[in-house]
C-alpha positions, 0 to 999 in steps of 0.5 A: 712178340713174334714177327713171322711170315705166313709160311713160317720160313722167316721170322724173329721173336722178342722177349721182354722180361724185367726191363731187358729185351732178348731176341731170337730167330723164328717164331716163339711158341709162347708169343703173346702176339704175332705180326704175320706177314705175307712174305719177308720182302713186304715185311722188311719194306713196311717195317724199315720205312717206319711209315704208319700209312704203309704199315696200315695199307699192308694190314688192310690189304691182307698182306699183314695179319695179327694174332694175339694181343693187339695192344702189345702189337701197337706197343711193340710198334711204338718201341720198334720203329724209333729203335730201327731209326 
């Protein structure tokens, strides 16, 4: 799973393997899914808010795009939001 900006200047990826989670900076060439944000400020504001409405508005407003398996993105969001709290 990768969270990146459209210009690829900012990003982070997460690898889930055998019950462990590791992360690193930037995109990952083998990511099964990506959240692609217009810029890092919008990404931080929406993700840090943990607000589904704000997340949805970014998606519907074209400030967030997805690539890959949408089910993985939804699962990641359900894991990541509580972990950020």
